[in-house]
Backbone as a ProteinNet text record, in pm:
[ID]
protein_1_A
[PRIMARY]
MDFTHTLQGFAEVVAINGDACKSIYGVTLKATERIYSLNTDFARALIEGYAVGDTRSDYQEQLRTQLRQFERVSEYLRDVSEVFVATQAEVFSLGSANAEEVTRRLAAEVEKQCLSSTSGGQTAFSDALHSALNAASSTYEKLIGTSREITEASLGVVEKARPGTVKKAA
[TERTIARY]
85.8	0	89.7	84.1	169.7	89.1	160.3	100.1	9.1	48.4	-32.1	-168.6	-169.2	-296	-386.7	-327.4	-403.9	-463.1	-383	-434.9	-544.7	-530.8	-633.3	-765.3	-756.1	-876.7	-944.3	-864.9	-923.8	-978.5	-915.5	-965.3	-1101.3	-1118.9	-1249	-1357.1	-1323.2	-1419	-1455.1	-1356.1	-1382.5	-1471.2	-1447.8	-1530.7	-1675.2	-1694.3	-1829.7	-1897	-1823.6	-1879.6	-1914.4	-1829.9	-1857.4	-1983.8	-2000.8	-2122.5	-2245.9	-2233.3	-2346.3	-2381	-2280	-2305.3	-2375.3	-2334	-2400.8	-2546.1	-2572.6	-2710.1	-2795.4	-2740.2	-2814	-2837.6	-2737.9	-2753.6	-2865.4	-2870.3	-2976.6	-3114.4	-3125.8	-3254.2	-3296.6	-3203.7	-3239.5	-3268.1	-3199.4	-3228.2	-3368.3	-3404.9	-3539.7	-3645.1	-3618.5	-3712.6	-3722.7	-3610.6	-3612.5	-3695.7	-3681.4	-3762	-3910.2	-3945.4	-4086.7	-4141.4	-4061.9	-4105.2	-4122.5	-4030.2	-4040.4	-4168.1	-4197.3	-4319.4	-4443.8	-4443.3	-4556.7	-4572.4	-4461.6	-4467.4	-4524.8	-4479.5	-4528.4	-4677.6	-4719.5	-4862.3	-4947.1	-4897.5	-4971.9	-4983.9	-4875	-4878.4	-4974.2	-4970.1	-5060.2	-5205.7	-5235.6	-5372.6	-5419.5	-5332.4	-5371	-5396.1	-5310.7	-5328.5	-5457.5	-5486.1	-5611.3	-5731.7	-5721.8	-5832.3	-5861.6	-5757.7	-5779.5	-5815.3	-5767.6	-5793.7	-5939.5	-6002.4	-6139.4	-6239.2	-6197.2	-6287.2	-6371.7	-6499.3	-6594.2	-6639.8	-6620.5	-6653.7	-6804.7	-6882.9	-7027.9	-7095	-7019.4	-7080.8	-7137.4	-7230.3	-7296.2	-7204.2	-7249.1	-7169.9	-7140.2	-7236.8	-7218.4	-7106.5	-7104	-7000.2	-6862.2	-6853.3	-6725.9	-6678.5	-6770.7	-6736.7	-6687	-6754.7	-6709.7	-6570.8	-6545.4	-6413.9	-6306.3	-6335.9	-6238.7	-6213.9	-6318.7	-6301.5	-6218	-6239.3	-6156.7	-6010.3	-5986.2	-5848.4	-5788	-5868.3	-5820.8	-5784.4	-5866.3	-5835.9	-5706.2	-5685.4	-5561.2	-5440.6	-5453.6	-5343.5	-5317.6	-5422.5	-5403	-5344.8	-5387.9	-5330.1	-5182.7	-5152.1	-5012.8	-4925.9	-4971.1	-4893.5	-4879.3	-4984.8	-4977.7	-4877.1	-4883	-4790.2	-4645.2	-4621.2	-4485.3	-4439.4	-4527.6	-4493.5	-4460.3	-4537.5	-4509.6	-4373.1	-4339.1	-4208.3	-4097.7	-4112.3	-4009.4	-3993.7	-4105.1	-4099	-4038.8	-4083.8	-4030.2	-3881.6	-3841.9	-3700	-3617.4	-3667.5	-3595.5	-3577.6	-3681.7	-3672.7	-3573.5	-3577	-3486.5	-3341.2	-3317.7	-3181	-3131.2	-3217.5	-3177.4	-3143.7	-3225	-3196.1	-3067.5	-3043.5	-2917.1	-2798.4	-2811.3	-2703.9	-2677.1	-2783.1	-2763.6	-2702	-2743.2	-2681.4	-2533.4	-2501.7	-2362.5	-2283.7	-2342.8	-2272.9	-2244.5	-2339.8	-2317.4	-2199.3	-2197	-2089.7	-1954.5	-1949.4	-1823.6	-1775.8	-1865.2	-1828.7	-1775.4	-1842	-1798.6	-1659	-1636.7	-1505.5	-1394.8	-1424.3	-1322.1	-1289.6	-1392.9	-1368.7	-1283.7	-1310.9	-1230.6	-1086	-1069.1	-934.1	-858.4	-926.4	-862.1	-826	-917.9	-890.3	-769.7	-761.8	-645.5	-516.2	-519.3	-399	-357.5	-454.2	-422.4	-379.2	-444.8	-408.9	-273.3	-239.6	-110.1	4	-25.9	80.2	101.1	3.9	20.1	68.3	161.3	215.7	140.5	112.2	42.7	-90.4	-177.4	-306.8	-398.3	-380.5	-464.4	-610	-635	-773.6	-840.8	-768.4	-826.6	-858.5	-764.9	-789.2	-905.7	-909.2	-1016.3	-1150.8	-1155.9	-1280.8	-1327.7	-1234.5	-1270.6	-1320.7	-1254.1	-1295.5	-1434.1	-1456.7	-1588.2	-1696.8	-1666.1	-1762.4	-1799	-1698	-1724	-1804.8	-1770.7	-1845.2	-1988.9	-2010.2	-2146.4	-2228.1	-2167.1	-2237.9	-2272	-2177.5	-2203.8	-2312.5	-2310	-2412.2	-2550.2	-2555.7	-2683.6	-2740	-2654.8	-2697.9	-2743.6	-2670	-2704.1	-2838.2	-2863	-2990.3	-3106.6	-3086.3	-3190.7	-3219.1	-3112.7	-3129.4	-3207.2	-3173.4	-3243.5	-3390.2	-3417.1	-3555.4	-3636.3	-3578.3	-3647.8	-3672.7	-3575	-3592.1	-3700.5	-3707	-3813	-3950.4	-3960.5	-4088	-4130.2	-4034.6	-4066.1	-4111.6	-4041.6	-4078.4	-4215.3	-4243.5	-4374.2	-4484.4	-4458.5	-4558.1	-4582.5	-4475.8	-4490.6	-4571.1	-4542.5	-4618.6	-4765.3	-4790.7	-4928.8	-5004.4	-4938.8	-5001.7	-5033.6	-4939.8	-4962.9	-5076.9	-5082.1	-5187.3	-5325.4	-5331.9	-5460.1	-5505.6	-5413.1	-5446.7	-5476.2	-5539.7	-5576.2	-5683.3	-5700.5	-5799.4	-5942.4	-5968.4	-6102.3	-6150.2	-6061.3	-6100.6	-6133.8	-6063.2	-6093	-6226.8	-6254.4	-6379.7	-6498.2	-6481.5	-6589.8	-6621.2	-6518.1	-6538.2	-6601.2	-6568.8	-6623.7	-6764.9
-117.5	0	122.7	198.9	316.1	443.5	550.4	680.2	727.5	699.8	741.6	673.6	545.3	473	529	561.6	619.1	753.4	837.8	967.2	950.3	851.7	826.3	786.7	704.9	665.9	784.8	872.5	991.5	1088.1	1093.7	1179	1129.4	997.6	942	982.3	979.7	1019.8	1167.1	1250.2	1393.2	1413	1334.5	1344.6	1306.4	1205.2	1165.1	1279	1342.8	1457.1	1571.3	1594.8	1700.5	1671.5	1546.3	1508.7	1525.2	1490.4	1506.5	1653.8	1738.7	1883.1	1936.9	1888.4	1931.2	1887.7	1764.9	1715.2	1796.9	1824.8	1904.3	2045.6	2101.3	2233.4	2231.4	2126.7	2114.8	2107.6	2032.6	2020.4	2155.5	2225.2	2354.8	2459.6	2451.8	2545.2	2521.5	2395.1	2361.3	2410.7	2393.8	2440.9	2593	2661.2	2807.5	2854.9	2787.9	2823.3	2803.6	2694.4	2669.2	2773.8	2810.8	2912.9	3046.7	3081.2	3206.3	3207.1	3095.3	3085.3	3099.4	3034.4	3046.9	3191.3	3256.9	3396.4	3486.3	3466.2	3548.4	3527.1	3400.5	3371.6	3428.2	3416.5	3467.5	3619.7	3686.6	3832.9	3877	3808	3840.7	3822.8	3714.7	3688.4	3794.9	3835.7	3939.6	4072.9	4107.5	4234.2	4232.4	4122.2	4111.1	4119.3	4058.3	4061.2	4200.9	4279.6	4415	4512.4	4486.6	4577.7	4572.3	4457.5	4441.6	4488	4508.1	4541.8	4665.4	4656.8	4766.6	4807.2	4933.1	4979.3	4985	4981.8	4990.6	4854.5	4746.2	4613.5	4585.8	4492.3	4463.5	4382.7	4367.6	4302	4156	4086.1	3945	3929.2	4017.9	4011	4039.8	4135.6	4166	4046.7	3981.8	3864.5	3750.9	3726.9	3623.9	3655.3	3781.4	3821.8	3796.4	3830	3806.5	3657.2	3576.5	3431.2	3374	3422.7	3377.1	3414.6	3534.5	3576	3491.4	3459.3	3372.7	3234.7	3181.5	3052.4	3060	3171.5	3188.3	3187.5	3257	3261.1	3121.5	3049.1	2914.8	2819.8	2829.7	2747.2	2780	2908.9	2952.2	2896	2909.6	2858.9	2707	2637.5	2492.3	2453.2	2520.9	2489.6	2516	2627.4	2658.3	2553.7	2515	2413	2280.4	2241.8	2118.2	2123.5	2237.5	2251.4	2235.8	2301.2	2292.6	2150.4	2083.5	1948.1	1852.1	1861.3	1773.2	1798.3	1925.6	1958.5	1907.9	1926.5	1878.1	1726.7	1654.8	1509.1	1467	1534.5	1499.1	1529.8	1645.8	1680.9	1583.3	1545.8	1451.5	1315.3	1268.1	1137.6	1141.3	1252.2	1264.7	1267.6	1343.3	1351.6	1219.1	1145.5	1017.3	914.2	915.4	823	856	984.6	1026.1	985.9	1004.8	970.1	820.3	738.8	594.3	558.2	613.9	582.1	630.1	751.7	806	723.2	687.6	606.5	470.6	410.7	279.5	287.2	387.2	399.6	435.4	528.9	565.5	449.8	375.4	260.5	156.8	132.9	37.2	84.9	214.5	269.9	264.3	299.7	295.3	151.4	60	-80.5	-129.4	-93.2	-133.6	-77.9	50.9	115	55.5	34.6	-16.4	-161.4	-240.9	-382	-401	-313.5	-328.7	-283.1	-196.5	-146	-230.4	-312.5	-396.6	-534.2	-587.4	-718	-831	-816.4	-921.4	-872.2	-964.4	-929.2	-860.1	-894.3	-829	-869.4	-992.8	-1036	-967.3	-947.7	-878.9	-734.3	-671.4	-532.6	-525.5	-618.8	-622.7	-645.7	-737.2	-763.4	-640.4	-571.9	-450.6	-341.9	-328.8	-227.7	-259.6	-387	-426.7	-406.7	-436.4	-416	-268.8	-182.4	-38	11.7	-36.7	4.4	-45.8	-167.2	-219.6	-137.6	-99.4	-15.8	119.9	178.6	307.5	293.8	185.3	162.7	145.9	73.2	53.7	186.7	268.1	399.8	486.2	481.5	559.7	515.5	383.5	332.9	377.8	380.9	428.9	577.5	654.9	796.9	816.6	739.9	748.6	711.3	604.6	561.7	668.3	728.1	834.7	954.8	990.6	1103.9	1076.6	954.3	919	929.6	882.5	891.1	1036.5	1123	1265.7	1325.7	1292.7	1345.4	1296.4	1167.6	1113.6	1178.8	1203.4	1269.9	1412.1	1481.7	1618.5	1618.4	1521.8	1512.6	1479.6	1397.3	1365.8	1488.2	1573.3	1696.3	1788	1799.7	1883.8	1827.7	1695.6	1631.6	1657.4	1656.1	1679.6	1824.3	1916	2058.3	2099.2	2015.7	2045.8	2154.6	2222.5	2329	2281.5	2150.8	2100	2128.7	2126.2	2154.2	2301.3	2390.6	2534.1	2561.7	2498.6	2523.9	2472.5	2359.2	2305.7	2398.6	2455.4	2545.7	2676.3	2721.4	2847.6	2825.3
0	0	0	-105	-111.6	-90.5	-77.7	-47.4	-160.5	-284.9	-400.2	-398.9	-367.5	-362.3	-251.5	-138.5	-27.6	-67.1	-130.1	-175.6	-278.6	-365.7	-465.5	-397.6	-294.4	-221	-156.3	-94.1	-32.4	-138.2	-254	-363.2	-412	-415	-454.1	-353.9	-225.8	-121.5	-137.7	-166.6	-188	-310.1	-415.6	-536.3	-506	-422.6	-383.7	-307.6	-217	-144	-238.3	-337.2	-434.7	-513.3	-555.7	-628.2	-540	-413.5	-321	-304.1	-294.7	-282	-406.6	-524.9	-648.7	-649.2	-604.1	-600	-504.1	-387.2	-288.4	-341.7	-409.3	-469.6	-573.4	-654.9	-755.6	-691.4	-582.9	-512.7	-455.7	-392.9	-333.3	-440.3	-553.4	-663.1	-718.3	-734.5	-781.7	-682.1	-553.5	-450.3	-452.6	-472	-479.2	-597.7	-710.6	-828.5	-801.6	-734.7	-703.5	-606.6	-506.5	-410.5	-481.8	-569.3	-644.8	-728.6	-793.5	-873	-785.4	-669.6	-576.8	-529.7	-497.9	-453.3	-561.4	-684.6	-796	-818.1	-820.4	-840	-726.3	-605.1	-489.6	-495.1	-526.2	-535.8	-647.1	-759.8	-871.1	-829.2	-759.9	-715.7	-616.7	-525.5	-429.7	-499.3	-592	-664.3	-743.5	-811.3	-886.4	-793.4	-675.4	-580.2	-529.5	-506.6	-457.1	-569.4	-689	-800.6	-843.9	-830.8	-876.1	-771	-649.1	-539.4	-566	-528	-542.8	-403	-369.9	-235.4	-213.6	-320.9	-305.1	-297	-306	-302.3	-163	-158.5	-31	62.3	181.7	286.2	250.3	194	156.6	53.1	-44.2	-147.4	-88	0.5	65.5	148.4	216.4	295.8	206.8	93.5	-1.1	-55	-82.9	-132.8	-28.2	95.3	202.1	224.4	213.8	228.5	113.5	-8.3	-121.8	-99.7	-47.3	-20	91.9	191.4	298.7	244	151.9	89.7	9.6	-61.2	-137.1	-43.5	67.1	164.5	220.2	256	311.3	206.8	81.4	-25.2	-45.1	-44	-60.8	51.5	174.7	288.3	283.8	243.3	230	122	5.7	-102.8	-63.1	4.1	49.9	150.7	240.7	339.8	272.2	170.2	96.8	29.9	-28.6	-92.4	10.9	125.4	229.2	282.7	309.4	364.6	262.1	136	32.4	10.2	10.7	-8.1	108.2	228.8	346.6	339.8	301.6	293.1	184.7	70.6	-38.9	-3.2	56.8	97.4	203.5	296.4	400.3	340.8	245.5	186.6	104.3	32.2	-40.8	55.5	162.2	260.7	328.8	360.4	427.7	334.2	207.3	111.4	94	88.5	76.6	200.7	316.9	441.1	447.8	402.4	401.4	311.8	192.1	97.6	148.7	200.9	252.9	371.8	462.1	577.9	534.7	439.6	391.3	330	245.6	179.4	279.3	368.5	467.5	560.6	601.1	688.9	617.1	490.7	414.4	402.1	377.2	363	496.3	604.8	736.4	771.9	742.6	772.6	693	564.1	483.5	541.1	576.8	629.3	763.4	850.1	983.9	979	896.3	888.1	822	727.9	662.5	753.2	849.7	936.3	1061.9	1098.7	1217.5	1176.5	1251.2	1214.7	1284.2	1411.5	1484.9	1535.1	1562.6	1618.3	1519.2	1391.5	1290.8	1305.6	1340.3	1353.6	1472.8	1581.7	1697.9	1661.9	1591.9	1550.6	1452.7	1358.1	1258.7	1325.6	1421.6	1492.9	1570.5	1635.8	1710.2	1615.9	1501.2	1403.6	1348	1314.5	1263.8	1368.5	1493.1	1601.2	1615.4	1610	1620	1500.9	1381.1	1262.1	1265.7	1315.5	1327.3	1426.4	1537.4	1635.4	1575.6	1501.5	1437.7	1332.4	1254.5	1152	1215.2	1326.3	1395.9	1446.1	1504.8	1552	1435.1	1327.2	1208.1	1151.5	1144.7	1093.8	1181.7	1312.9	1403.9	1378.9	1355.7	1325.4	1195.9	1093.8	965.8	984.2	1058.1	1081.4	1153.3	1255.8	1328.9	1238.7	1157.5	1066.4	963.4	913.5	817.5	884	1008	1079.4	1097.2	1132.1	1149.6	1017.4	908.2	776.9	735	755.6	720	803.2	930.9	1015.5	966.4	926.3	874.3	745.5	657.4	532.6	560.3	662.7	699.6	747.5	824.2	872.5	754.6	661.4	543.1	460.7	446.8	367.9	430	562.9	630.2	617.6	595	587	442.9	367.4	228.9	225.6	110.6	102.1	123.8	110.4	133.8	274.8	372.1	509.4	526	454.1	461	397	283.9	214.2	294.5	363.3	444.8	560.8	619.4	733.2	687.8	566.4	516.9	476.6
[MASK]
++++++++++++++++++++++++++++++++++++++++++++++++++++++++++++++++++++++++++++++++++++++++++++++++++++++++++++++++++++++++++++++++++++++++++++++++++++++++++++++++++++++++++

């Protein structure tokens, strides 16, 4: 095992991190575009709602107009919330996949380096390293599972807050 091979292994890990950063950047750019579009549509709808208003209309018409504007606001907030939750879930899954790959490659590289440098007791060292990696993997899997549950619960809350509930109440 020479120094060049070790550097090549670490360069591969850095390249994986770079690709993950590009993917996360793409996801956040797409989310930013969607938020910008939602903001533009919402602003346009509000301006149209106020521009058409007639001060001489009856109370019932004014109330209907205010309820329509309230529905627009609730739809806008729901849509923005969906974008944020979906983006958070996608960024988290990209980050976790990247972390798994980086951990796997670094652990393999460390194991190669450590095993090649020790003369005796390689199996004891290997067993200890595998035990530590298994414990870390188990903890990581529990973290991923908890995060998925939180994301699914958040998506469930957003799903329940559909405009149908606002229209029924109005």
